[in-house]
N, C-alpha and C positions, 0 to 999 in steps of 0.2 A: 504494500500500500504506500503510495507516494504522498509526501507531505504537500499540502496546498499552501500557496502564498497569497494572503489577502492583504489589501491595502485600502485605507480610507484617506482621502485628501481633499481639502478645499482648494479648488483651482482658481477661484475668483475670475471666472469667465474664460471661455474657450472659443470665442467668436473669431479671434485672430488665427488665421491659417497657420502662420509660423509658430505661434505659441502652442496650438493644438497638436501640430505634427511633432514638435519637440517633446511635449509631454507624452504623447503616444509612443514615441521612440524610446524615451526613458523607461516607460512601463514595460515595453517589450524587452528591452535590453536587461532589465532586472528580473525578468521571468515571473512576473506576478500572474496569478491565475484568475483571480477575481478582484476587480477594483471598484471601489465605491467613490464616486466623485460628487462633491457638493459645489453649489454656485456655478453651474455649468453655463448658464445663460443660453441654453439650447432652445431650438425651435423645431417644430414639425418639418418645416421646409428644408432644414439642414440634416435631417436624420440620415438620409442615404449617403451624403458626403462624409459624415462622421464615420458611419459603418464601413464605408469603402476605405477610408484612411486608417481605421483601426484594424480592419481585416478579420474581425470576429464579431460576435453578437453583442449588441448594446440594448439595454432597457432604458427608456427615458421617462422622466416626469418633467415636462417642460415648464419653465417659468416664463420670463420675458427675455428679450435680447439684451436687457441691462440688469437683470436681477433673477434670483432664485434658480431653480432647476437642479435636479439630481439625476445621476445615471449610474448604471451598473454595467461594467465592461467585463466580458469573458474572453479569456485567451482562446485563440483559434484552436479548433479540434478538441476542445474540452468536452468530455462526455457529461452532459448536464441534462437533467430532466426536471422541468419546472412543474411543481405540484400545486402551488398556490401563488398568485401574484396579485398584489394590490398596488395600484399606481395612483397617486394623488393628482388631481387635475390642476392644482395650483402650484406645482413644482416644488413641493415640500418633502415628499417621501416616496420611497418604494419599499414595500414589504415583499419578501421573497422566501418561499419555502421550496427547497429543491433537493435533488440528489445529484451529487458530483462524484463520479467514480464509485457509485453505490453507497456513498455516505450521505446521511441526511443532514441538512443545514436549514436553519431559519435565520434570516438576516434582515435587518431594518436599516436602510440608508435614509438618513433624515437630515434636513437643513432647517434650523430655526434660528434666526439671528437673535442676538441678545438685546436688541432694541425694539422688539415687538410691543405694540401698544394695543 
């Protein structure tokens, strides 16, 4: 049984092509299996571009082009079965229950700023 590498990081926006590609390269070079990103500033219109640049599957909860948004990135060829998925429509969280290499995981990727009113 192989150890899996998980990472969670606040990226503070990935709309810049250069920044996004650099972060994706860093993640691939460090062999992370599942990555939880916060403050992606992602949009539905850019999903295909991001997935193509990443090369693997991505789950999105979009915020706006200037705030919010979370995503879960999976390494290419990762054997994953998603059993339960809840995606917030406001770009605040993704709840994921899945099996990776026959091991069960429940993960919650959440972004709540500390200045919420």
